[in-house]
C-alpha atoms as an extended CHARMM CRD file, in Angstrom:
* protein
*
       171  EXT
         1         1  MET       CA            -15.3010000000      -44.9310000000       35.3610000000  PROA      1               0.0000000000
         2         2  LEU       CA            -11.7070000000      -44.7470000000       35.5400000000  PROA      2               0.0000000000
         3         3  ASN       CA             -9.5930000000      -47.6360000000       34.7880000000  PROA      3               0.0000000000
         4         4  ARG       CA             -5.8820000000      -47.7620000000       37.1040000000  PROA      4               0.0000000000
         5         5  GLU       CA             -3.8360000000      -46.4140000000       34.6510000000  PROA      5               0.0000000000
         6         6  GLN       CA             -6.4390000000      -43.3760000000       33.8180000000  PROA      6               0.0000000000
         7         7  ILE       CA             -6.4440000000      -42.6050000000       38.3350000000  PROA      7               0.0000000000
         8         8  LYS       CA             -2.6900000000      -42.6970000000       38.0040000000  PROA      8               0.0000000000
         9         9  LEU       CA             -2.4810000000      -40.5000000000       35.3260000000  PROA      9               0.0000000000
        10        10  VAL       CA             -5.0340000000      -37.8720000000       36.9870000000  PROA      10              0.0000000000
        11        11  HSD       CA             -2.9360000000      -38.1560000000       40.7070000000  PROA      11              0.0000000000
        12        12  VAL       CA              0.5940000000      -37.5890000000       38.6910000000  PROA      12              0.0000000000
        13        13  ALA       CA             -0.8260000000      -34.4760000000       36.6540000000  PROA      13              0.0000000000
        14        14  ARG       CA             -2.7100000000      -32.9270000000       39.8620000000  PROA      14              0.0000000000
        15        15  LYS       CA              1.0720000000      -33.4030000000       41.8940000000  PROA      15              0.0000000000
        16        16  ALA       CA              3.0130000000      -31.9910000000       38.8260000000  PROA      16              0.0000000000
        17        17  ALA       CA              0.3810000000      -28.8080000000       38.4720000000  PROA      17              0.0000000000
        18        18  GLY       CA              0.8220000000      -28.7030000000       41.9270000000  PROA      18              0.0000000000
        19        19  LEU       CA             -2.5000000000      -28.8090000000       43.4270000000  PROA      19              0.0000000000
        20        20  ASP       CA             -2.6110000000      -29.9090000000       46.7460000000  PROA      20              0.0000000000
        21        21  GLU       CA             -4.9250000000      -32.1580000000       48.6430000000  PROA      21              0.0000000000
        22        22  GLY       CA             -7.5550000000      -28.9580000000       49.7500000000  PROA      22              0.0000000000
        23        23  ARG       CA             -7.6240000000      -27.5100000000       46.6170000000  PROA      23              0.0000000000
        24        24  TYR       CA             -7.7200000000      -31.0590000000       44.5760000000  PROA      24              0.0000000000
        25        25  ARG       CA            -11.2690000000      -32.0410000000       46.5000000000  PROA      25              0.0000000000
        26        26  LEU       CA            -12.2690000000      -28.2900000000       45.3000000000  PROA      26              0.0000000000
        27        27  LEU       CA            -11.5930000000      -29.4080000000       41.9610000000  PROA      27              0.0000000000
        28        28  LEU       CA            -13.1480000000      -32.9790000000       42.2890000000  PROA      28              0.0000000000
        29        29  ARG       CA            -16.5260000000      -31.2960000000       43.8970000000  PROA      29              0.0000000000
        30        30  GLN       CA            -16.7970000000      -28.8310000000       40.7680000000  PROA      30              0.0000000000
        31        31  TYR       CA            -17.9080000000      -32.3340000000       38.5820000000  PROA      31              0.0000000000
        32        32  ARG       CA            -21.0050000000      -34.4930000000       39.3160000000  PROA      32              0.0000000000
        33        33  ASP       CA            -21.9470000000      -37.6280000000       39.3010000000  PROA      33              0.0000000000
        34        34  ALA       CA            -25.3010000000      -39.3900000000       37.2880000000  PROA      34              0.0000000000
        35        35  SER       CA            -27.4800000000      -38.7360000000       40.5170000000  PROA      35              0.0000000000
        36        36  GLY       CA            -26.4450000000      -34.8890000000       40.6130000000  PROA      36              0.0000000000
        37        37  ARG       CA            -24.0340000000      -35.0250000000       43.6180000000  PROA      37              0.0000000000
        38        38  PRO       CA            -20.8150000000      -33.7640000000       43.3250000000  PROA      38              0.0000000000
        39        39  LEU       CA            -17.9600000000      -36.1570000000       43.6230000000  PROA      39              0.0000000000
        40        40  ALA       CA            -15.9050000000      -37.2420000000       46.2600000000  PROA      40              0.0000000000
        41        41  SER       CA            -12.9610000000      -39.5050000000       44.1390000000  PROA      41              0.0000000000
        42        42  CYS       CA            -11.6200000000      -39.4680000000       40.7410000000  PROA      42              0.0000000000
        43        43  ARG       CA            -12.5700000000      -43.0210000000       40.6990000000  PROA      43              0.0000000000
        44        44  GLN       CA            -16.3190000000      -41.6160000000       40.3650000000  PROA      44              0.0000000000
        45        45  MET       CA            -15.1650000000      -39.6890000000       37.3290000000  PROA      45              0.0000000000
        46        46  THR       CA            -16.8050000000      -40.0020000000       33.6100000000  PROA      46              0.0000000000
        47        47  ASN       CA            -14.0590000000      -39.7400000000       30.9360000000  PROA      47              0.0000000000
        48        48  ARG       CA            -14.7440000000      -36.3320000000       29.7790000000  PROA      48              0.0000000000
        49        49  GLN       CA            -14.4600000000      -35.1480000000       33.1120000000  PROA      49              0.0000000000
        50        50  MET       CA            -11.2460000000      -36.7130000000       33.6960000000  PROA      50              0.0000000000
        51        51  ASP       CA            -10.3390000000      -34.9940000000       30.0870000000  PROA      51              0.0000000000
        52        52  ASP       CA            -11.6530000000      -31.7870000000       31.8890000000  PROA      52              0.0000000000
        53        53  LEU       CA             -9.3380000000      -32.1630000000       35.7360000000  PROA      53              0.0000000000
        54        54  LEU       CA             -6.4940000000      -33.2760000000       32.9980000000  PROA      54              0.0000000000
        55        55  ALA       CA             -7.2760000000      -29.9930000000       30.7920000000  PROA      55              0.0000000000
        56        56  VAL       CA             -7.3960000000      -27.5890000000       34.1590000000  PROA      56              0.0000000000
        57        57  CYS       CA             -3.6690000000      -29.7910000000       35.5580000000  PROA      57              0.0000000000
        58        58  GLU       CA             -2.4770000000      -28.9370000000       32.0340000000  PROA      58              0.0000000000
        59        59  ALA       CA             -3.4510000000      -25.3430000000       32.3280000000  PROA      59              0.0000000000
        60        60  ILE       CA             -1.6310000000      -24.5230000000       35.6110000000  PROA      60              0.0000000000
        61        61  GLY       CA              1.3360000000      -26.3270000000       33.9830000000  PROA      61              0.0000000000
        62        62  TRP       CA              1.6680000000      -30.1760000000       34.2520000000  PROA      62              0.0000000000
        63        63  ARG       CA              2.3740000000      -31.3890000000       30.6420000000  PROA      63              0.0000000000
        64        64  HSD       CA              1.6580000000      -34.8280000000       29.5930000000  PROA      64              0.0000000000
        65        65  PRO       CA              4.8660000000      -36.6290000000       28.3100000000  PROA      65              0.0000000000
        66        66  GLY       CA              5.3150000000      -36.4550000000       24.2170000000  PROA      66              0.0000000000
        67        67  LEU       CA              1.6980000000      -34.9310000000       23.7780000000  PROA      67              0.0000000000
        68        68  PRO       CA              1.3920000000      -31.2650000000       22.9220000000  PROA      68              0.0000000000
        69        69  GLU       CA              1.3790000000      -28.6470000000       25.3800000000  PROA      69              0.0000000000
        70        70  ASP       CA             -2.4410000000      -28.0170000000       24.5330000000  PROA      70              0.0000000000
        71        71  TYR       CA             -3.6390000000      -31.2620000000       24.1830000000  PROA      71              0.0000000000
        72        72  TYR       CA             -6.6050000000      -32.2650000000       26.4980000000  PROA      72              0.0000000000
        73        73  ARG       CA             -7.5280000000      -28.0180000000       26.2900000000  PROA      73              0.0000000000
        74        74  ARG       CA             -7.8880000000      -28.8060000000       22.8680000000  PROA      74              0.0000000000
        75        75  ARG       CA             -9.0370000000      -32.0860000000       23.1750000000  PROA      75              0.0000000000
        76        76  THR       CA            -11.8980000000      -31.3500000000       25.6970000000  PROA      76              0.0000000000
        77        77  ALA       CA            -12.6080000000      -28.1400000000       23.1850000000  PROA      77              0.0000000000
        78        78  GLU       CA            -13.1630000000      -30.6280000000       20.5850000000  PROA      78              0.0000000000
        79        79  LEU       CA            -14.1760000000      -33.6240000000       21.3740000000  PROA      79              0.0000000000
        80        80  TYR       CA            -17.2470000000      -33.0480000000       23.0130000000  PROA      80              0.0000000000
        81        81  PRO       CA            -19.1080000000      -31.2230000000       21.1650000000  PROA      81              0.0000000000
        82        82  ALA       CA            -22.5120000000      -32.6690000000       22.5280000000  PROA      82              0.0000000000
        83        83  ASP       CA            -22.0730000000      -29.9610000000       25.3240000000  PROA      83              0.0000000000
        84        84  ASP       CA            -21.1020000000      -26.6960000000       23.5380000000  PROA      84              0.0000000000
        85        85  SER       CA            -20.3380000000      -24.9810000000       26.3720000000  PROA      85              0.0000000000
        86        86  PRO       CA            -16.9070000000      -24.2620000000       27.7850000000  PROA      86              0.0000000000
        87        87  SER       CA            -15.0960000000      -26.3270000000       30.0650000000  PROA      87              0.0000000000
        88        88  PHE       CA            -13.9650000000      -25.2810000000       33.7030000000  PROA      88              0.0000000000
        89        89  ALA       CA            -10.5210000000      -25.1390000000       32.3360000000  PROA      89              0.0000000000
        90        90  LEU       CA            -11.3700000000      -22.6730000000       30.1270000000  PROA      90              0.0000000000
        91        91  ARG       CA            -13.1890000000      -21.0980000000       32.0930000000  PROA      91              0.0000000000
        92        92  GLU       CA            -10.5360000000      -20.5610000000       34.5560000000  PROA      92              0.0000000000
        93        93  ALA       CA             -8.1170000000      -20.3820000000       32.3220000000  PROA      93              0.0000000000
        94        94  MET       CA             -9.9930000000      -16.7190000000       30.8320000000  PROA      94              0.0000000000
        95        95  ARG       CA            -10.5830000000      -15.8080000000       33.9320000000  PROA      95              0.0000000000
        96        96  HSD       CA             -6.6530000000      -15.5450000000       35.2190000000  PROA      96              0.0000000000
        97        97  LEU       CA             -5.4970000000      -14.7410000000       31.8090000000  PROA      97              0.0000000000
        98        98  ALA       CA             -7.7870000000      -11.6340000000       32.7240000000  PROA      98              0.0000000000
        99        99  GLU       CA             -6.3730000000      -10.8650000000       35.7440000000  PROA      99              0.0000000000
       100       100  ASP       CA             -2.2890000000      -10.9240000000       34.3860000000  PROA      100             0.0000000000
       101       101  LEU       CA             -3.7090000000       -8.8880000000       31.9480000000  PROA      101             0.0000000000
       102       102  GLY       CA             -4.7160000000       -5.8070000000       34.0000000000  PROA      102             0.0000000000
       103       103  TRP       CA             -8.1970000000       -6.1120000000       33.1500000000  PROA      103             0.0000000000
       104       104  GLY       CA            -11.8040000000       -6.4370000000       35.0680000000  PROA      104             0.0000000000
       105       105  PRO       CA            -15.1270000000       -8.0280000000       34.4600000000  PROA      105             0.0000000000
       106       106  GLU       CA            -15.8670000000       -5.1060000000       32.1420000000  PROA      106             0.0000000000
       107       107  GLY       CA            -12.6100000000       -5.9660000000       30.2100000000  PROA      107             0.0000000000
       108       108  LEU       CA            -12.9600000000       -9.6120000000       29.8650000000  PROA      108             0.0000000000
       109       109  LYS       CA            -16.5930000000       -8.6800000000       29.0200000000  PROA      109             0.0000000000
       110       110  LYS       CA            -15.3320000000       -7.0320000000       25.8680000000  PROA      110             0.0000000000
       111       111  MET       CA            -12.7680000000       -8.9930000000       24.3640000000  PROA      111             0.0000000000
       112       112  ILE       CA            -15.9740000000      -11.9550000000       24.4860000000  PROA      112             0.0000000000
       113       113  ARG       CA            -18.0920000000       -9.5570000000       23.2320000000  PROA      113             0.0000000000
       114       114  ARG       CA            -15.2320000000       -8.9860000000       20.5050000000  PROA      114             0.0000000000
       115       115  MET       CA            -14.5690000000      -13.0810000000       19.8770000000  PROA      115             0.0000000000
       116       116  THR       CA            -18.2950000000      -13.8650000000       19.7340000000  PROA      116             0.0000000000
       117       117  ARG       CA            -18.6260000000      -11.1350000000       17.3770000000  PROA      117             0.0000000000
       118       118  HSD       CA            -20.8790000000       -9.2930000000       19.3140000000  PROA      118             0.0000000000
       119       119  ARG       CA            -22.9640000000      -12.3580000000       19.7240000000  PROA      119             0.0000000000
       120       120  THR       CA            -22.7200000000      -12.0100000000       23.7190000000  PROA      120             0.0000000000
       121       121  ASP       CA            -20.7580000000      -10.7840000000       26.4530000000  PROA      121             0.0000000000
       122       122  ALA       CA            -21.0240000000      -13.6640000000       29.1290000000  PROA      122             0.0000000000
       123       123  VAL       CA            -18.8230000000      -16.6830000000       29.4280000000  PROA      123             0.0000000000
       124       124  SER       CA            -21.2290000000      -19.4880000000       29.7100000000  PROA      124             0.0000000000
       125       125  GLN       CA            -23.0700000000      -18.3150000000       26.2430000000  PROA      125             0.0000000000
       126       126  MET       CA            -20.0980000000      -19.1010000000       24.5070000000  PROA      126             0.0000000000
       127       127  THR       CA            -19.2750000000      -21.6910000000       22.4790000000  PROA      127             0.0000000000
       128       128  ALA       CA            -15.9350000000      -24.0880000000       23.5880000000  PROA      128             0.0000000000
       129       129  ARG       CA            -14.4420000000      -23.1790000000       20.2220000000  PROA      129             0.0000000000
       130       130  GLU       CA            -15.3300000000      -19.5940000000       20.8420000000  PROA      130             0.0000000000
       131       131  ALA       CA            -13.6640000000      -19.9350000000       24.3330000000  PROA      131             0.0000000000
       132       132  TRP       CA            -10.2720000000      -21.6360000000       23.3110000000  PROA      132             0.0000000000
       133       133  ALA       CA             -9.7670000000      -19.2760000000       20.9250000000  PROA      133             0.0000000000
       134       134  THR       CA            -10.5170000000      -16.3760000000       22.7250000000  PROA      134             0.0000000000
       135       135  VAL       CA             -7.7140000000      -18.0470000000       25.5650000000  PROA      135             0.0000000000
       136       136  GLU       CA             -5.4180000000      -18.5190000000       22.8810000000  PROA      136             0.0000000000
       137       137  ALA       CA             -5.7110000000      -14.8790000000       21.5450000000  PROA      137             0.0000000000
       138       138  MET       CA             -5.2220000000      -13.4640000000       25.3420000000  PROA      138             0.0000000000
       139       139  LYS       CA             -2.0460000000      -15.9440000000       25.9600000000  PROA      139             0.0000000000
       140       140  SER       CA             -0.4560000000      -14.0390000000       22.6860000000  PROA      140             0.0000000000
       141       141  MET       CA             -1.2280000000      -10.4830000000       24.1920000000  PROA      141             0.0000000000
       142       142  LEU       CA              0.1140000000      -11.3140000000       27.3440000000  PROA      142             0.0000000000
       143       143  GLN       CA              3.3390000000      -12.9030000000       25.2210000000  PROA      143             0.0000000000
       144       144  ARG       CA              3.6230000000       -9.9050000000       23.1470000000  PROA      144             0.0000000000
       145       145  ARG       CA              2.9500000000       -7.6120000000       26.3120000000  PROA      145             0.0000000000
       146       146  ASP       CA              6.2890000000       -8.9200000000       28.0320000000  PROA      146             0.0000000000
       147       147  LYS       CA              7.9330000000       -9.7580000000       24.4500000000  PROA      147             0.0000000000
       148       148  LYS       CA              8.0290000000      -13.2060000000       26.4370000000  PROA      148             0.0000000000
       149       149  ILE       CA              6.9560000000      -16.6750000000       25.5880000000  PROA      149             0.0000000000
       150       150  TYR       CA              5.2010000000      -18.4860000000       28.0310000000  PROA      150             0.0000000000
       151       151  ARG       CA              4.8620000000      -22.1710000000       28.0670000000  PROA      151             0.0000000000
       152       152  THR       CA              2.0000000000      -22.3560000000       30.4110000000  PROA      152             0.0000000000
       153       153  LEU       CA             -0.2050000000      -20.5350000000       32.3140000000  PROA      153             0.0000000000
       154       154  HSD       CA              1.7650000000      -21.2360000000       35.7230000000  PROA      154             0.0000000000
       155       155  GLU       CA              4.8590000000      -19.7560000000       34.2680000000  PROA      155             0.0000000000
       156       156  ALA       CA              2.8210000000      -16.4210000000       33.3160000000  PROA      156             0.0000000000
       157       157  ALA       CA              0.9220000000      -16.6950000000       36.7000000000  PROA      157             0.0000000000
       158       158  HSD       CA              4.4520000000      -16.9520000000       38.5350000000  PROA      158             0.0000000000
       159       159  ALA       CA              6.4190000000      -14.2830000000       36.8710000000  PROA      159             0.0000000000
       160       160  TYR       CA              3.1780000000      -12.3750000000       37.7120000000  PROA      160             0.0000000000
       161       161  SER       CA              2.8560000000      -12.8500000000       41.3530000000  PROA      161             0.0000000000
       162       162  VAL       CA              7.2070000000      -12.1470000000       41.7590000000  PROA      162             0.0000000000
       163       163  THR       CA              6.9960000000       -9.3210000000       39.9830000000  PROA      163             0.0000000000
       164       164  GLU       CA              3.9660000000       -8.1470000000       42.3560000000  PROA      164             0.0000000000
       165       165  GLY       CA              5.9600000000       -9.2210000000       45.4780000000  PROA      165             0.0000000000
       166       166  ASP       CA              3.4530000000      -11.9820000000       46.3830000000  PROA      166             0.0000000000
       167       167  TYR       CA              4.3790000000      -15.2370000000       45.7310000000  PROA      167             0.0000000000
       168       168  GLU       CA              4.6590000000      -18.1350000000       47.8890000000  PROA      168             0.0000000000
       169       169  GLN       CA              6.6270000000      -20.9850000000       47.6360000000  PROA      169             0.0000000000
       170       170  THR       CA              3.9900000000      -23.7450000000       47.1790000000  PROA      170             0.0000000000
       171       171  ASN       CA              5.9910000000      -27.2240000000       46.9150000000  PROA      171             0.0000000000
């Protein structure tokens, strides 16, 4: 269970990332307690789940002051090697980047196959390190294609939604 400072950090991160209450609750339900039930509150989270949630917020655009921009994404990939599957944040980042690059499901499968040296084409069978490397490669592709550096996935998503005319004010 999280302490008071950790709970504050989760709430600050989710607000700064622009997650409304409904999306935040949906995200919380992705995590399970020891008995397998979905979480109803961040107070029930483990430290690993908190790091994963902060990595999601980081991928959307939140930054912890004084830490590198990919601190929590890198932390979830490196600190928790026991379960070497990609975190929720990494899986979502890959999905969003594939959309921004204009790839369909087959395009993402080809990228995964390339990054895993033809071992797999499924996100669920990737290691966390492979998933992190894939996200970073896809971000670089997007930046090279647009000739613009996006500091966060949120900036890239905003740029694409504005150009396509479907940007909705979330604040």
